[in-house]
Each structure stands twice: as C-alpha cells, then as structure tokens.
N, C-alpha and C positions, 0 to 999 in steps of 0.2 A: 482519634479514630470514631468513624461514625456508627460503628456496630455493623456492619453490611456481612457477616457470617453467612445469616439464611439467607441472603440476595446473589445465589450463585446466578448463573444467564439463566434458567430455567425460571428464577425466583426474579428475572426482569421480564418474565413472560417470553422467555427464548431460551429452550432445551439444548443452546446452540443452535447451527444453522439446520435443524431436524422438524421433520412434526410430532405427529405424536410417539411416544417409545410403541413398538411394534407395526405401525403403520406399513402399508404399503407402498414399496415402490414408487417416484413419480414418473409416470408413463406419459405425461401431458407432451403433446405433440404441438413443436416452437417452429415459428418461421425460422427456416434457416439461415445461418449467418458462415459471414465468412473470415475465419480465423485470422487475426492481424499480424503484425510482421514479429510479432511479441510473443504471440501464442508458444505452448509447448507443441505441437503440433508442424507448426511452422518451421519452428527451430532446429527440431528433428528432421523433418522433412529434407531442408536446406541442406543436412548431413547422407541423406538416403538411408534415414534409422525409420524401423516403422517396428512398431508395441509388440514385442511376445505376446504370442494367445493368453498366457494367464494376467494378461496387462489389462485383456478385456474381459476378464469374467467377474462376476458378480464380488463383492465383497463378504465374506464369509461374518458368519454368528457373532465372530470374536473377533475384532480388528487386532492386527500387531500393533505392539506400543503402548505408552503409559496413556491409562484414559485420564481423558480431559474434562466430558461429560458423557452423560449417558449416552452410548453411541457413538461417540468423540474420540479419536486416539491422537496420540502423535507417534509417529513411528520414525527408526533411526535414519538417522542425517547421513546425508549425502556431505563427503566431505573433500574439501579443495584449499591446499595451505592452511592458511588460519580461521579459513571460512566451513561453515557447517550448514547445513541448508535441512531442514526436518518437514516432510510432507504430514499434513494433518488430513483426516480420513474420515469421512461419515455416512454412518449405514443408511440416514434416514436424511434427505432434502425436503426444502420447501418448495410448491411450488407457485412458481414467480410468473406474470405476464411476459413477455418479449422485453428487454431492455436494452437500449444501446448504449454503448460503452464512449466515454467523450471523447477518445483520443481516436476511435474509428470513428466517429460522426463528424469531428471537426478534417479531419484528413479527408472525407467523402464527399464534404462540402455541404452536411446535412444539419450541423451547428454551427455556431461560432461564438469566438469570444472577444470582449472588446472591453475600451475605457467606457468609462461611465458618462466622459464628454469628449467632442473631436479635437479639441488643443488641451494640452499642458495644463492650462490656467484654472481651467472648471473638473479637470480628473481628480480621483481620491486615489490615494495608495494604498487604500485597505480595502477597496472594494473595485469589483468588474463586474459589467455583465454578460449574462449567458444566454443567448438564443439557441433555444431547440426549434429548428424547422423540419423535424421528422417529425412520425406518427407513433411514434415511440417513448416513453419514459428515458432521459438521459439520465445516467449516473455518472458521477465524478467524486474521485477518491481524493479525499484529505493529504494532503502530501504530493499532489500531480506536481511536478515544473511547468510553467509556462512563459515560453520565449516571446518578445516581441513588445508591440506597445509603449507605453512612455520610461517600462523600466521593467524586468522579468520579475516575476512573482511566483506564490506558490500557494495549492488551494488550503483553505485552513482544515474542512470539515466535510466528508460524506455529506452529499445530499443528490437529489433529483429535481429535473427539469421539466415538467411537464410538457408533455406535445403540443406544438406549435404555440411555445410560451417562453417568457425571458424572464430571468428574475437577474439581483442584484446578489452576490456571491462574497464573503468577506475572503479576504486573501493579505498574505504576508509578502514582502517587498525580497528580491534574493540579488537585486544589486543597487546599491547604494550613490552612486556617482554618473547616472544619465538619469534624466526626466524631459525627454522627448524622443520626438514618432521618426529618430532616425536611430537604427541600429546595426552597428559594423558598416556603416555605409550604405545602408539602404532603408527605404523609407517602410515604416509597419505601419502605416494608415490607421495608428491604434489600436490593430490587430495581434489575437497571442497565435502561437499553433503549441499542440502538448509535447514536452518534452519524452522519452522514452525511460525515464528515470523519475522515480520519487524522492524529498527531497530527506526523508532516511531519517533517525534516530535523532541526529546530531544536530539538522534544523528544525524538521517540524516539531520533534520533543522541544527545545527550545524554545520553538514559538506560543505551543499549547500549555509548558508547566510554566512560563514566566509572563506570557504579553506584554515581552520587552523586546520593542523592535533594534533597539540598538544591540541589543544581545545577539538577535539572529543574524545580525550585519559580523559582528563577530567573529561568528562562529563559520559564516559566511569565508572570512577572511582567512581563519584557521585551516579547512577544509580547502581553499586556492594554495594555501604555503604548502599544505603536505603534500601536494601535486606539482610544486615547483610554481606555480602560475602567481600572478600579479597584476592581473589586467586593471587597465587602466579605470574602469567604471565598476569595478568589484562587484563583478558578477559569478554566480557561481556557476553559470555556461560556460568559464572558461575551461572549466574544468570538466566538465559535463560533454562539451562538443569538442575540446582537443582531440583531433584526427585520431594519434595514436596512443592517449588514454581513452578515446572510445574503443580502435580497437580492442587496448588492451582488456576492455570494460565486457565487449560483447564477447572476446574469448572465454572470459570465468563465467558468463552467464549462460554463455552456449553449450561449456562442458557440464553446467548443475544439470540446465535443463534436457540434455543427452542422461544422464541419468536418470531423471526426474521420469519421463518419457516412458522407459523399462521397468518402470514400478508395476507391481500387479494393482489387479482392481483401479485401474486409472477413472473411471463412474463414480471411484465414490471419494476422490482425490477435493477438497474442498478449501485448502489454503495453505499456507505456508510460514513457518516458523524459523527465524536468522539467528545467527551468534558471530562475531569476529573474536577470534582467540581467548575463546570459552567465555564470552560477556554476551547475554541473551539481550539484542537489541530492537527485536521489532516481531509481532503474532499476528497476519492478517488471514481470517475467516469470512467464509463468504456462503450465503446461502444454500449454493449450488454449484453443481460442477462447473457448468456451464459461463457466472460469472468468473468462478476460478480462472478460468482458460481466459478471459478474455483480458486479463489482468497481469496473469502469471510472468509474462514476460518484463513489467516493469517492475513486478517484487524482485526475479533474479537480476536484475541490471540494478536495483538497489543496494542489493546485498553483496555484490560486485565491486559497486561502487564506494563502498563501506570500507568494506575488505581491503580495497588496495590502497585506500587512507592510514591503513597500520600495516603494512607488510614492516619486517624485520620487529615489529614492537614485540616483546615479552609474551610467549604464549602460555594458557592457561598449565598450572603444574597438576604433575600426572594425579589421575584421580584416586584416593581411597577407597578402600573396599568398604567404609561403612560409609561413604559419599550416595548420595542419590544419583540415578544412572542420568544422562545426558538425557533422556526425553522425558524422565520424573522434573526434573531441573525447568523445562520447558512450563509444565506444567503448573509448577511453586510458583514461575514470575507470572502465569495469569491469576492462577488462583491469589495470589498476593495484592493486585488490583482490583480483585473482585469483592475480597472480603475484609482487603484492611486499608480501606479509601478513608483518608481524612476527609476529605471531601467530594459530595457530587451534585452534579445537576442535571436538569432534563431541559431538551431545548428543540422545539419547535418549529417547523418549516414549510410550509407549505405541505408535501405531501410524504416527507421525513419528520421522522421523532427521533432525535440522539440521546441516550441518558451517556453522561459523561462520568467518571471516574477515577480520583487523584490521589495517587500515594506514595509512598515513598520513593518506593522503586521506577517510578513510571505512570503515565493513565491509561486507558482504557476508551473507547467510543464503543457502543452498540447502539446500531443504527435501524431503526424500523421503517418499513415503507407501507402507505396506505393506499393500493392500488385504488380501491371504489370510495371516493369521498361520501357518499351518501350512507352507507356503511361502517366508517371508519372501523374498517376490519384493520389491523394491524400483519403485515406477515415479516417476517427477519430477512435482513439483506445484508448486513455486514458487519465484520468485527475486527476494532484493530488494538493492539496493545503495544506501547511504545515506553521503551524504556527512558527515565530520566539520564540527560546527557552527562556523562563524567567529564574528566578532561579534553579538550580540544586532543586530535593527533600532533604529535608534533611533525618539524619538517623533515621531510626524507633529505639523506645521504646523497641519493642516486635518483634522476629525474629521467625522464621517460622523452 
C-alpha cells in the first residue's frame, strides 16, 4: 500500500469539483449549448416532464446524504429492480471555459475520429486519431464506445483535444474478428461514431486494471452471452445496438432520468454513482453541472446496460442495522481507492493531467485541465472510480 491516506481528492489539488470552501457560486456566462438526446432535460422533455420548483432552488448549506468531501455529498438512490443510481451534489463548482462533448461534436460534424492510416495494413489496434475542427476544447471520456473503423473500440482515458488540433489517443478493442473497413455490409471509410453507452466496469475496468486485451475480449464474449448474442465478429455492439435490447435499455435509463430530473437542487448535481444487485460498479463526478448534463445520458444507459446483464441474479442481502447506509457505502468505495491504493501514476498529455490510483477494489482517475498553456494553471475536470470486475455475468435463461 502506498500510504495515500493524506492524499484525498483535496490533497491531489482537487477538493472534488469545487472551488475553495465558502467560495461564491460560479456565475460565469457560458455560450448557449444544446442538450443532446441523452441529457436529463431532453430525456425528461420527451415525456412532458418539467422539474418542480424545488428542483431549481440553490443547494442548502448542508447537502442531503453522506459526505464524500467538503461540500460534496452522495444522496439517496433512485432504485429500479436490481439497479440503484445515486446522485452526487456539490455546493461549489469549478469555473471552466466552454468545452465541447465528443459525442455532440462528432454528431454535429465539428469533430471526427479515424484510424491512424487509410488502410488496415497501416492502422493500429490501440491508437486512433481525434480531429477537433471546432473552436472549443473537446472532451472525451474513458469508456466511450466507438463504432466503425476497422473494428469497434472504446476510449481508455479522459482527455482534451485543443481547438483546430488533432491528437493520437490510446483505445482498446471491442471487436475481435473484424479488421476491415466494412461493418455490417457498409463502408466505414476508417471513421467512427460515438455510441450512447460507456464500456462499463466489466470492460473498462478490465482494460485499465489488467492492460490485457485478451481478457477484454473474454469480457466482451461474456457480456454478449449474458444477452444471448454470439456475433460473428465478436463485437460488443451486437448487444449495444440490438433493437430490442436498445429499447429495453432506453426504457430503464429514461425511468432513472425521470426520477433524477425531479430531484431538488438540480444545479448542484455534478455526478452519479451506480450499483447492481448491491454491488457498487462506478462513480463519475464532473467539475460542474454543465459537464454532468452533457454526459448523464451515457451514464444512465451504462448503468442500465450492466443491470440488464445480471437480471435474475441474487440480490444483496437485507441490510443489517449495524451496517453502513447505502450512500455511506459509496463513500467508503471511493475512500478505499483514494486512500488505499497499491499503485499510483501521473500521466500528462497535452492540456490534461491525470492521476491514476489502483487499489484492491478498483481504480480511480482524477483528471485536471490546463486552460492556459502559459500560466500552467490547473482546474478540475473529471473523476472516475471503477470497480475491479468480478465474475462475468452468467448467460441468461430468457432472452429478449
């Protein structure tokens, strides 16, 4: 163990996504953004849902739930069958420049993702090129699923691409038996689109904690089998893009989004944690509410994806009165990774700096952004805590 007890998120220069304690709320005027189809307002609006007045109120001095750090709390979960999704609140938020989200930019033609070479012979399994043709920094999150190219991939880590720049990015493969520009009978021209779901703890956690592509492929096979899929190219997209499974996943994600959209103090929401059958799988925290809104649809779909793979599995035992509350267990999971890491490393790439923590129960990644190259000033951007994967889900007895 590295003895990181004194290096909480504040010790990493990050009092979670906050400014200094007691700072005034961020009132910076940002360029207007359009909510993507996965944001809470969009998902709620599709069902004619408007947030109640209390949802728009500023956060109270004492936030509801279990304290994760100074001014940060994990609130009671929204529960649906074996899935529980916990909203995370912050009283203070960082001041960031306008940032573009990768899925919005690619869909809008302001960014593109491509293989490093025009043909399979010169391409690389673990590297892609991201082109940012827009005028804002472009944020991509680790675990983002990419469809197309010569085989489907997923992004390894969070990163920023500067405006009107390109950069090579490390990725993992999510499709074993294809290495060609033809996907489902259509030409990809070596380019990718961003799927609406992250890789989740079973795939992303395996990739980051083992750095073993063969183990990632085994996880892909297991997740497909759990959804009764056996695609010829062994791609996880067989599960993610199946129409019936997609509709079922969207139904679950939308129900969660509907519940989250009427929670109080919407402007203080900066992240989510989720668990399946009482097992905490992942925690995502953003520097401010705006970034949270841009990616929350992906988070809810990912939680639904993992929950669907394990429907029918044994649920957690009834809580003993002496045990921690569910919210406190989320805090305990994050604290374990923060304070009991066996390995830590720092990776600086362009205008992002990420501290990785590897612990027995999972790994954490705390990413900061350098908006001004001259001053080298760092501001908080994202945090992810992902469970170390356990046994792969068993094949379901009934399939959609």
